[in-house]
All heavy atoms as an XYZ file, in Angstrom:
760
protein
N       0.829     -1.194      0.000
C       0.000      0.000      0.000
C       0.870      1.253      0.000
O       0.508      2.248     -0.585
C      -0.921     -0.037      1.231
C      -2.041      0.975      1.167
S      -3.091      0.823     -0.268
C      -4.501      0.049      0.419
N       2.031      1.162      0.651
C       2.928      2.308      0.699
C       3.423      2.652     -0.701
O       3.554      3.819     -1.053
C       4.097      2.003      1.638
C       5.009      3.182      1.864
C       6.080      2.837      2.869
C       6.985      4.044      3.082
N       8.043      3.776      4.027
N       3.713      1.629     -1.505
C       4.140      1.830     -2.884
C       3.077      2.551     -3.705
O       3.388      3.397     -4.527
C       4.463      0.488     -3.549
C       5.952      0.265     -3.655
O       6.740      1.156     -3.359
N       6.320     -0.933     -4.074
N       1.824      2.175     -3.493
C       0.721      2.789     -4.227
C       0.601      4.265     -3.869
O       0.414      5.103     -4.746
C      -0.585      2.052     -3.926
C      -1.720      2.563     -4.749
S      -1.414      2.272     -6.490
C      -2.728      1.182     -6.843
N       0.729      4.595     -2.590
C       0.662      5.996     -2.166
C       1.811      6.796     -2.772
O       1.634      7.935     -3.199
C       0.688      6.105     -0.640
C      -0.615      5.685     -0.008
O      -1.663      5.694     -0.651
N      -0.561      5.291      1.254
N       2.982      6.210     -2.815
C       4.144      6.865     -3.400
C       3.926      7.119     -4.888
O       4.237      8.191     -5.397
C       5.388      6.008     -3.182
O       6.491      6.588     -3.825
N       3.373      6.132     -5.571
C       3.088      6.290     -7.003
C       2.052      7.374     -7.243
O       2.174      8.159     -8.185
C       2.625      4.963     -7.606
C       3.752      3.968     -7.792
S       3.213      2.355     -8.417
C       2.289      2.795     -9.862
N       1.050      7.437     -6.391
C       0.004      8.450     -6.534
C       0.584      9.853     -6.337
O       0.241     10.774     -7.072
C      -1.141      8.204     -5.541
C      -1.957      6.962     -5.849
S      -2.773      7.049     -7.456
C      -4.013      8.268     -7.124
N       1.473     10.007     -5.350
C       2.114     11.300     -5.115
C       2.966     11.698     -6.310
O       2.967     12.850     -6.723
C       2.954     11.271     -3.843
C       2.153     11.427     -2.589
C       3.044     11.611     -1.383
C       2.163     11.813     -0.162
N       2.923     12.280      0.976
N       3.695     10.736     -6.875
C       4.521     11.023     -8.046
C       3.656     11.454     -9.229
O       3.992     12.388     -9.947
C       5.361      9.802     -8.427
C       6.504      9.536     -7.492
C       7.279      8.277     -7.882
O       6.839      7.489     -8.710
N       8.434      8.093     -7.254
N       2.537     10.774     -9.410
C       1.621     11.115    -10.499
C       1.043     12.511    -10.294
O       0.924     13.292    -11.245
C       0.505     10.083    -10.603
N       0.695     12.858     -9.062
C       0.159     14.188     -8.773
C       1.215     15.260     -9.013
O       0.918     16.324     -9.563
C      -0.362     14.251     -7.336
C      -1.644     13.474     -7.117
C      -2.042     13.400     -5.648
O      -1.235     13.645     -4.757
N      -3.296     13.034     -5.391
N       2.449     14.991     -8.606
C       3.526     15.947     -8.839
C       3.776     16.135    -10.335
O       3.979     17.262    -10.795
C       4.818     15.503     -8.144
C       4.760     15.691     -6.643
O       3.988     16.506     -6.141
N       5.572     14.940     -5.921
N       3.754     15.043    -11.084
C       3.937     15.126    -12.528
C       2.810     15.947    -13.156
O       3.053     16.795    -14.014
C       3.986     13.731    -13.149
C       4.120     13.683    -14.673
C       5.394     14.386    -15.137
C       4.085     12.242    -15.163
N       1.594     15.725    -12.698
C       0.454     16.467    -13.229
C       0.609     17.969    -12.951
O       0.354     18.790    -13.828
C      -0.853     15.954    -12.632
C      -2.077     16.613    -13.230
C      -3.374     16.046    -12.673
O      -3.386     15.411    -11.621
N      -4.452     16.265    -13.378
N       1.055     18.332    -11.763
C       1.268     19.740    -11.428
C       2.347     20.357    -12.321
O       2.199     21.472    -12.826
C       1.665     19.896     -9.961
C       0.526     19.697     -8.990
C       1.006     19.816     -7.546
C      -0.092     19.452     -6.574
N       0.367     19.460     -5.171
N       3.444     19.608    -12.516
C       4.527     20.097    -13.367
C       4.047     20.269    -14.804
O       4.405     21.237    -15.474
C       5.719     19.138    -13.327
C       6.485     19.177    -12.035
C       7.640     18.175    -12.057
C       8.354     18.105    -10.730
N       9.429     17.094    -10.742
N       3.238     19.332    -15.267
C       2.731     19.405    -16.632
C       1.807     20.609    -16.809
O       1.882     21.304    -17.823
C       2.015     18.110    -17.003
C       2.969     16.942    -17.152
S       2.155     15.360    -17.397
C       1.582     15.560    -19.067
N       0.969     20.870    -15.837
C       0.068     22.023    -15.917
C       0.865     23.328    -15.923
O       0.565     24.249    -16.685
C      -0.946     21.989    -14.775
C      -1.963     20.866    -14.923
S      -3.089     20.718    -13.525
C      -4.026     22.223    -13.702
N       1.906     23.389    -15.103
C       2.754     24.576    -15.058
C       3.470     24.760    -16.403
O       3.524     25.871    -16.941
C       3.777     24.453    -13.932
C       4.679     25.653    -13.802
C       5.692     25.481    -12.684
C       6.631     26.685    -12.655
N       7.757     26.475    -11.773
N       3.982     23.670    -16.947
C       4.678     23.730    -18.231
C       3.729     24.159    -19.342
O       4.088     24.981    -20.188
C       5.316     22.365    -18.566
O       6.262     22.044    -17.538
C       6.020     22.391    -19.905
N       2.506     23.650    -19.344
C       1.532     24.048    -20.359
C       1.223     25.537    -20.270
O       1.108     26.202    -21.295
C       0.246     23.227    -20.222
C       0.399     21.803    -20.710
C      -0.833     20.962    -20.467
O      -1.592     21.186    -19.517
N      -1.038     19.967    -21.312
N       1.112     26.064    -19.073
C       0.855     27.497    -18.903
C       2.036     28.318    -19.416
O       1.846     29.359    -20.064
C       0.573     27.814    -17.439
N       3.252     27.840    -19.144
C       4.447     28.538    -19.629
C       4.540     28.464    -21.146
O       4.903     29.442    -21.801
C       5.702     27.946    -18.988
C       5.822     28.245    -17.501
C       6.927     27.449    -16.810
O       7.584     26.614    -17.476
O       7.121     27.672    -15.603
N       4.205     27.319    -21.711
C       4.272     27.151    -23.165
C       3.260     28.047    -23.882
O       3.522     28.499    -24.998
C       4.037     25.695    -23.548
C       5.213     24.761    -23.319
C       4.775     23.302    -23.442
C       6.334     25.067    -24.304
N       2.124     28.286    -23.255
C       1.113     29.150    -23.868
C       1.642     30.573    -24.055
O       1.147     31.319    -24.893
C      -0.164     29.149    -23.044
N       2.675     30.929    -23.294
C       3.273     32.264    -23.395
C       4.415     32.307    -24.409
O       4.814     33.378    -24.840
C       3.787     32.710    -22.034
C       2.692     32.862    -20.995
C       3.278     33.185    -19.639
C       2.194     33.170    -18.568
N       2.756     33.301    -17.222
N       4.948     31.137    -24.785
C       6.048     31.079    -25.745
C       5.487     31.076    -27.160
O       4.392     30.571    -27.401
C       6.897     29.820    -25.528
C       7.693     29.839    -24.256
C       8.585     28.609    -24.184
C       9.440     28.643    -22.928
N      10.359     27.487    -22.883
N       6.251     31.622    -28.098
C       5.789     31.678    -29.473
C       6.819     31.096    -30.430
O       8.004     31.009    -30.115
C       5.492     33.127    -29.903
O       6.677     33.912    -29.791
C       4.376     33.741    -29.063
N       6.320     30.709    -31.581
C       7.153     30.280    -32.699
C       6.711     31.082    -33.913
O       5.574     31.558    -33.979
C       7.024     28.766    -32.989
C       7.567     27.941    -31.837
C       5.590     28.378    -33.285
N       7.627     31.245    -34.865
C       7.310     31.980    -36.082
C       7.581     31.099    -37.284
O       8.565     30.362    -37.320
C       8.164     33.250    -36.180
C       7.871     34.076    -37.417
C       8.697     35.342    -37.495
O       8.689     36.121    -36.517
O       9.358     35.540    -38.531
N       6.701     31.181    -38.256
C       6.884     30.464    -39.515
C       6.584     31.447    -40.637
O       5.876     32.436    -40.438
C       5.943     29.274    -39.592
N       7.151     31.173    -41.795
C       6.897     32.058    -42.930
C       6.797     31.255    -44.211
O       7.182     30.094    -44.272
C       8.006     33.105    -43.047
O       9.232     32.495    -43.346
N       6.264     31.910    -45.228
C       6.194     31.319    -46.559
C       6.395     32.438    -47.567
O       6.368     33.623    -47.205
C       4.856     30.598    -46.777
O       3.785     31.505    -46.703
N       6.591     32.047    -48.803
C       6.792     33.050    -49.838
C       8.049     33.864    -49.624
O       8.050     35.072    -49.863
N       9.096     33.216    -49.133
C      10.338     33.932    -48.898
C      10.221     34.988    -47.816
O      10.897     36.012    -47.862
N       9.363     34.746    -46.844
C       9.184     35.688    -45.740
C       8.117     36.732    -45.992
O       7.920     37.635    -45.172
N       7.395     36.603    -47.102
C       6.354     37.580    -47.428
C       5.120     37.420    -46.544
O       4.380     38.361    -46.331
C       5.962     37.473    -48.905
C       7.122     37.726    -49.867
S       7.827     39.365    -49.690
C       6.773     40.279    -50.769
N       4.898     36.211    -46.050
C       3.800     35.933    -45.114
C       4.430     35.317    -43.878
O       5.150     34.326    -43.964
C       2.762     34.966    -45.725
C       1.696     34.612    -44.692
C       2.132     35.554    -46.968
N       4.168     35.919    -42.713
C       4.690     35.405    -41.441
C       3.516     35.120    -40.511
O       2.559     35.885    -40.451
C       5.618     36.420    -40.791
C       6.885     36.666    -41.569
C       7.745     37.711    -40.888
C       8.926     38.043    -41.783
N       9.628     39.240    -41.347
N       3.656     34.012    -39.785
C       2.622     33.626    -38.822
C       3.306     33.339    -37.494
O       4.324     32.653    -37.447
C       1.850     32.378    -39.306
C       0.875     31.905    -38.230
C       1.114     32.673    -40.602
N       2.726     33.862    -36.437
C       3.229     33.612    -35.088
C       2.158     32.827    -34.329
O       0.989     33.223    -34.296
C       3.572     34.926    -34.363
C       4.686     35.637    -35.137
C       3.971     34.662    -32.915
C       5.019     37.017    -34.643
N       2.588     31.689    -33.756
C       1.689     30.840    -32.973
C       2.297     30.631    -31.602
O       3.515     30.721    -31.431
C       1.494     29.490    -33.664
N       1.440     30.354    -30.623
C       1.953     30.092    -29.275
C       1.876     28.604    -28.952
O       1.363     27.816    -29.735
C       1.229     30.960    -28.228
C      -0.236     30.599    -28.069
O      -0.648     29.459    -28.243
N      -1.039     31.587    -27.727
N       2.406     28.262    -27.800
C       2.420     26.873    -27.363
C       1.065     26.318    -27.008
O       0.928     25.126    -26.760
N       0.057     27.162    -27.013
C      -1.314     26.712    -26.790
C      -2.020     26.407    -28.096
O      -3.245     26.263    -28.120
N      -1.235     26.326    -29.183
C      -1.758     26.029    -30.513
C      -2.707     27.106    -31.020
O      -3.646     26.829    -31.765
C      -2.476     24.665    -30.535
C      -1.688     23.525    -29.920
C      -0.371     23.269    -30.629
O      -0.381     22.929    -31.782
N       0.725     23.450    -29.953
N      -2.467     28.345    -30.645
C      -3.274     29.484    -31.098
C      -2.418     30.371    -31.994
O      -1.261     30.632    -31.690
C      -3.774     30.317    -29.915
C      -4.572     29.541    -28.887
C      -5.965     29.306    -29.355
C      -6.749     28.651    -28.224
N      -7.770     27.797    -28.666
N      -3.013     30.857    -33.060
C      -2.343     31.803    -33.943
C      -2.457     33.178    -33.298
O      -3.548     33.635    -32.989
C      -2.981     31.823    -35.347
C      -2.932     30.434    -35.986
C      -2.321     32.875    -36.233
C      -1.549     29.876    -36.178
N      -1.310     33.825    -33.085
C      -1.310     35.148    -32.457
C      -1.312     36.274    -33.477
O      -1.887     37.325    -33.228
C      -0.121     35.287    -31.512
C      -0.258     34.412    -30.290
C       0.730     34.761    -29.197
O       1.628     35.599    -29.418
O       0.595     34.182    -28.115
N      -0.643     36.053    -34.608
C      -0.658     37.100    -35.627
C      -0.266     36.547    -36.985
O       0.409     35.522    -37.088
C       0.269     38.255    -35.248
O       1.607     37.837    -35.231
N      -0.731     37.247    -38.016
C      -0.374     36.980    -39.401
C       0.065     38.305    -39.992
O      -0.648     39.308    -39.881
C      -1.551     36.388    -40.193
C      -2.007     35.067    -39.562
C      -1.171     36.201    -41.661
C      -3.239     34.463    -40.208
N       1.257     38.309    -40.600
C       1.838     39.544    -41.115
C       2.102     39.371    -42.611
O       2.704     38.373    -43.029
C       3.159     39.859    -40.386
C       2.890     39.951    -38.882
C       3.803     41.133    -40.928
C       4.091     39.664    -38.026
N       1.665     40.354    -43.405
C       1.892     40.347    -44.852
C       2.825     41.475    -45.227
O       2.685     42.592    -44.719
C       0.581     40.584    -45.619
C      -0.494     39.577    -45.357
C      -1.624     39.919    -44.629
C      -0.409     38.289    -45.859
C      -2.625     39.007    -44.395
C      -1.408     37.363    -45.625
C      -2.519     37.721    -44.899
N       3.731     41.202    -46.140
C       4.488     42.269    -46.781
C       3.587     42.838    -47.878
O       2.842     42.099    -48.527
C       5.799     41.737    -47.379
C       6.779     41.222    -46.338
C       7.308     42.308    -45.415
O       7.468     43.460    -45.872
O       7.552     42.003    -44.234
N       3.632     44.139    -48.085
C       2.740     44.792    -49.054
C       2.837     44.173    -50.450
O       1.838     44.047    -51.142
C       3.059     46.283    -49.144
C       2.659     47.056    -47.928
C       3.010     48.526    -48.096
C       2.714     49.276    -46.811
N       3.061     50.690    -46.928
N       4.038     43.783    -50.834
C       4.254     43.282    -52.189
C       3.493     41.991    -52.493
O       3.259     41.669    -53.664
C       5.758     43.029    -52.434
C       6.634     44.249    -52.303
C       7.033     44.574    -50.857
O       6.778     43.759    -49.951
O       7.573     45.665    -50.649
N       3.114     41.265    -51.479
C       2.458     39.974    -51.689
C       0.966     40.122    -51.984
O       0.325     39.204    -52.478
C       2.697     39.025    -50.493
C       2.434     37.563    -50.876
C       1.816     39.400    -49.320
C       3.408     37.025    -51.853
N       0.425     41.269    -51.718
C      -1.014     41.473    -51.899
C      -1.283     41.899    -53.345
O      -0.983     43.011    -53.754
C      -1.559     42.503    -50.906
C      -1.303     41.998    -49.480
C      -3.054     42.739    -51.140
C      -1.634     42.981    -48.395
N      -1.848     40.951    -54.094
C      -2.185     41.176    -55.497
C      -3.651     40.807    -55.681
O      -4.008     39.628    -55.639
C      -1.286     40.312    -56.394
C      -1.593     40.474    -57.870
O      -2.542     41.206    -58.233
O      -0.877     39.851    -58.684
N      -4.516     41.791    -55.889
C      -5.954     41.508    -56.030
C      -6.267     40.533    -57.169
O      -7.312     39.887    -57.158
C      -6.581     42.870    -56.302
C      -5.553     43.873    -55.958
C      -4.225     43.213    -56.002
N      -5.350     40.421    -58.123
C      -5.585     39.519    -59.254
C      -5.100     38.094    -58.979
O      -5.266     37.222    -59.825
C      -4.886     40.065    -60.509
C      -5.479     41.389    -60.951
O      -6.703     41.580    -60.786
O      -4.713     42.247    -61.435
N      -4.480     37.868    -57.820
C      -3.969     36.527    -57.507
C      -4.213     36.194    -56.034
O      -3.297     35.905    -55.278
C      -2.478     36.435    -57.841
C      -1.992     34.991    -57.899
O      -2.819     34.072    -57.679
O      -0.797     34.785    -58.143
N      -5.469     36.206    -55.655
C      -5.862     35.904    -54.270
C      -5.504     34.465    -53.902
O      -5.120     34.189    -52.773
C      -7.379     36.155    -54.069
C      -7.696     37.641    -54.252
C      -7.845     35.668    -52.698
C      -6.989     38.566    -53.292
N      -5.577     33.554    -54.865
C      -5.295     32.143    -54.591
C      -3.863     31.959    -54.077
O      -3.624     31.154    -53.178
C      -5.523     31.276    -55.832
C      -6.990     31.133    -56.230
C      -7.509     32.342    -57.024
O      -6.695     33.143    -57.557
O      -8.733     32.497    -57.106
N      -2.907     32.693    -54.647
C      -1.523     32.568    -54.193
C      -1.406     33.013    -52.734
O      -0.768     32.342    -51.928
C      -0.571     33.405    -55.054
C       0.873     33.308    -54.566
S       2.020     34.388    -55.424
C       1.427     35.999    -54.955
N      -2.041     34.118    -52.393
C      -1.998     34.608    -51.014
C      -2.632     33.587    -50.067
O      -2.098     33.308    -48.995
C      -2.695     35.961    -50.903
C      -2.687     36.610    -49.528
C      -1.260     36.834    -49.024
C      -3.439     37.932    -49.576
N      -3.735     33.018    -50.472
C      -4.392     32.008    -49.644
C      -3.469     30.806    -49.427
O      -3.369     30.292    -48.312
C      -5.701     31.557    -50.294
C      -6.767     32.627    -50.289
C      -7.967     32.274    -51.155
O      -7.862     31.489    -52.102
N      -9.102     32.870    -50.843
N      -2.805     30.364    -50.484
C      -1.882     29.229    -50.366
C      -0.721     29.557    -49.433
O      -0.305     28.718    -48.622
C      -1.336     28.834    -51.739
C      -2.387     28.178    -52.622
O      -3.434     27.746    -52.094
O      -2.148     28.104    -53.845
N      -0.180     30.772    -49.540
C       0.936     31.168    -48.682
C       0.518     31.263    -47.221
O       1.260     30.851    -46.327
C       1.532     32.493    -49.159
C       2.256     32.455    -50.505
C       2.661     33.860    -50.929
C       3.460     31.538    -50.457
N      -0.677     31.780    -46.970
C      -1.184     31.868    -45.593
C      -1.378     30.468    -45.033
O      -0.958     30.168    -43.911
C      -2.498     32.680    -45.527
C      -3.160     32.546    -44.159
C      -2.237     34.134    -45.857
N      -1.975     29.605    -45.813
C      -2.204     28.228    -45.366
C      -0.887     27.528    -45.041
O      -0.757     26.878    -44.004
C      -2.975     27.462    -46.439
C      -3.466     26.072    -46.076
C      -4.411     26.119    -44.880
C      -4.166     25.452    -47.274
N       0.104     27.678    -45.911
C       1.402     27.045    -45.680
C       2.057     27.583    -44.413
O       2.586     26.814    -43.600
C       2.314     27.274    -46.883
N       2.021     28.894    -44.219
C       2.655     29.489    -43.042
C       1.923     29.104    -41.759
O       2.557     28.821    -40.735
C       2.724     31.007    -43.189
N       0.605     29.068    -41.788
C      -0.175     28.688    -40.599
C       0.116     27.238    -40.225
O       0.375     26.930    -39.053
C      -1.684     28.908    -40.826
C      -2.517     28.206    -39.759
C      -2.010     30.396    -40.852
N       0.099     26.347    -41.210
C       0.374     24.943    -40.917
C       1.783     24.756    -40.373
O       2.003     23.981    -39.440
C       0.149     24.075    -42.158
C      -1.325     23.864    -42.431
O      -2.143     23.833    -41.523
N      -1.673     23.730    -43.696
N       2.748     25.468    -40.940
C       4.126     25.377    -40.461
C       4.232     25.895    -39.028
O       4.897     25.291    -38.184
C       5.059     26.150    -41.393
C       6.523     25.891    -41.105
O       6.865     24.797    -40.587
O       7.348     26.775    -41.399
N       3.564     27.003    -38.736
C       3.601     27.562    -37.377
C       2.989     26.598    -36.374
O       3.529     26.394    -35.278
C       2.879     28.910    -37.333
N       1.867     25.983    -36.728
C       1.233     25.035    -35.807
C       2.097     23.790    -35.617
O       2.193     23.270    -34.500
C      -0.163     24.662    -36.303
C      -1.200     25.781    -36.211
C      -2.527     25.349    -36.836
C      -1.405     26.239    -34.776
N       2.754     23.334    -36.679
C       3.672     22.194    -36.542
C       4.831     22.538    -35.624
O       5.206     21.741    -34.759
C       4.201     21.749    -37.913
C       3.177     20.971    -38.699
O       2.264     20.379    -38.155
N       3.318     20.993    -40.021
N       5.408     23.726    -35.793
C       6.510     24.147    -34.926
C       6.047     24.261    -33.475
O       6.769     23.897    -32.553
C       7.085     25.476    -35.403
C       7.907     25.358    -36.653
C       8.469     26.710    -37.078
C       9.352     26.572    -38.306
N       9.920     27.868    -38.730
N       4.833     24.759    -33.284
C       4.286     24.876    -31.939
C       4.115     23.498    -31.310
O       4.468     23.286    -30.147
C       2.942     25.608    -31.998
O       2.328     25.628    -30.739
N       3.602     22.552    -32.074
C       3.430     21.193    -31.566
C       4.769     20.550    -31.233
O       4.889     19.849    -30.221
C       2.666     20.338    -32.580
C       1.214     20.731    -32.701
C       0.511     20.056    -33.875
O       1.141     19.434    -34.727
N      -0.802     20.202    -33.927
N       5.771     20.792    -32.065
C       7.103     20.251    -31.790
C       7.676     20.842    -30.506
O       8.290     20.135    -29.708
C       8.036     20.542    -32.962
C       7.731     19.724    -34.199
C       8.499     20.175    -35.438
O       9.362     21.089    -35.329
O       8.240     19.626    -36.518
N       7.458     22.156    -30.298
C       7.942     22.811    -29.087
C       7.276     22.193    -27.858
O       7.943     21.872    -26.871
C       7.649     24.319    -29.147
C       8.033     25.080    -27.891
S       7.712     26.865    -27.978
C       5.927     26.932    -28.091
N       5.976     22.002    -27.927
C       5.233     21.419    -26.807
C       5.697     19.987    -26.556
O       5.945     19.598    -25.414
C       3.709     21.474    -27.073
C       2.942     20.645    -26.049
C       3.219     22.915    -27.069
N       5.844     19.198    -27.613
C       6.283     17.804    -27.454
C       7.657     17.724    -26.810
O       7.902     16.874    -25.948
C       6.309     17.096    -28.801
O       5.010     16.934    -29.299
N       8.553     18.613    -27.225
C       9.906     18.608    -26.657
C       9.875     18.933    -25.169
O      10.542     18.274    -24.366
C      10.787     19.603    -27.402
N       9.104     19.932    -24.788
C       9.029     20.326    -23.375
C       8.337     19.256    -22.534
O       8.777     18.949    -21.432
C       8.309     21.668    -23.227
C       9.103     22.848    -23.717
C      10.413     23.044    -22.976
O      10.429     22.988    -21.730
O      11.440     23.250    -23.655
N       7.264     18.691    -23.036
C       6.551     17.658    -22.292
C       7.394     16.388    -22.211
O       7.349     15.671    -21.226
C       5.196     17.361    -22.930
C       4.195     18.463    -22.728
S       3.891     18.769    -20.971
C       2.683     20.042    -21.075
N       8.167     16.121    -23.253
C       9.052     14.957    -23.252
C      10.076     15.029    -22.137
O      10.470     14.005    -21.571
N      10.492     16.250    -21.797
C      11.430     16.421    -20.687
C      10.792     15.982    -19.369
O      11.451     15.419    -18.497
C      11.868     17.883    -20.575
C      12.740     18.361    -21.712
C      13.045     19.839    -21.556
C      13.768     20.412    -22.750
N      13.966     21.869    -22.640
N       9.508     16.247    -19.227
C       8.808     15.888    -17.984
C       8.497     14.398    -17.909
O       8.559     13.805    -16.840
C       7.494     16.670    -17.871
C       7.595     18.160    -17.599
C       6.194     18.772    -17.579
C       8.295     18.431    -16.288
N       8.138     13.827    -19.039
C       7.699     12.432    -19.036
C       8.832     11.464    -19.294
O       8.609     10.258    -19.365
C       6.592     12.207    -20.085
O       7.143     12.481    -21.376
C       5.392     13.076    -19.818
N      10.029     11.984    -19.464
C      11.184     11.107    -19.701
C      11.108     10.392    -21.031
O      11.617      9.300    -21.188
N      10.429     11.006    -22.007
C      10.338     10.421    -23.334
C       9.204      9.440    -23.498
O       9.031      8.871    -24.574
N       8.415      9.230    -22.455
C       7.253      8.340    -22.598
C       6.258      8.981    -23.553
O       6.017     10.175    -23.492
C       6.559      8.125    -21.250
C       7.324      7.358    -20.188
C       6.533      7.348    -18.886
C       7.582      5.941    -20.640
N       5.692      8.187    -24.419
C       4.707      8.689    -25.367
C       3.321      8.597    -24.740
O       2.665      7.573    -24.820
C       4.776      7.905    -26.669
C       3.908      8.525    -27.743
O       3.407      9.622    -27.583
N       3.746      7.803    -28.840
N       2.903      9.673    -24.092
C       1.599      9.703    -23.439
C       0.610     10.367    -24.388
O       0.821     11.496    -24.799
C       1.674     10.477    -22.095
C       2.666      9.789    -21.161
C       0.286     10.564    -21.470
C       2.927     10.536    -19.868
N      -0.453      9.668    -24.761
C      -1.419     10.222    -25.703
C      -1.970     11.560    -25.222
O      -2.235     11.747    -24.036
C      -2.528      9.164    -25.752
C      -1.881      7.908    -25.293
C      -0.805      8.327    -24.319
N      -2.122     12.478    -26.166
C      -2.683     13.789    -25.839
C      -1.664     14.811    -25.409
O      -1.997     15.965    -25.161
N      -0.396     14.436    -25.309
C       0.639     15.387    -24.900
C       1.582     15.654    -26.039
O       1.913     14.864    -26.815
C       1.429     14.846    -23.715
C       0.649     14.621    -22.454
C       1.559     14.101    -21.354
C      -0.035     15.871    -21.987
């Protein structure tokens, strides 16, 4: 029974550390770009897009599809980078264990 109590305390401590890390990650950002830096997207560790920045030269009313493609590419890249950042930080806490949802 003592072992079980010890395991429960360890699990609770890990959960507290994970919650703290998630809160810290929500404040960290990553940046991704497309079109040679003409479209930039900033995302945080909470998987939220914080901003999208366009260079004036990329805005062409006659080629909206290109702008849409560049925004999509930059957003997906930013979210991937954000997920990688979160996985790396959570991996430090879990010792590399692959826990679903983290």
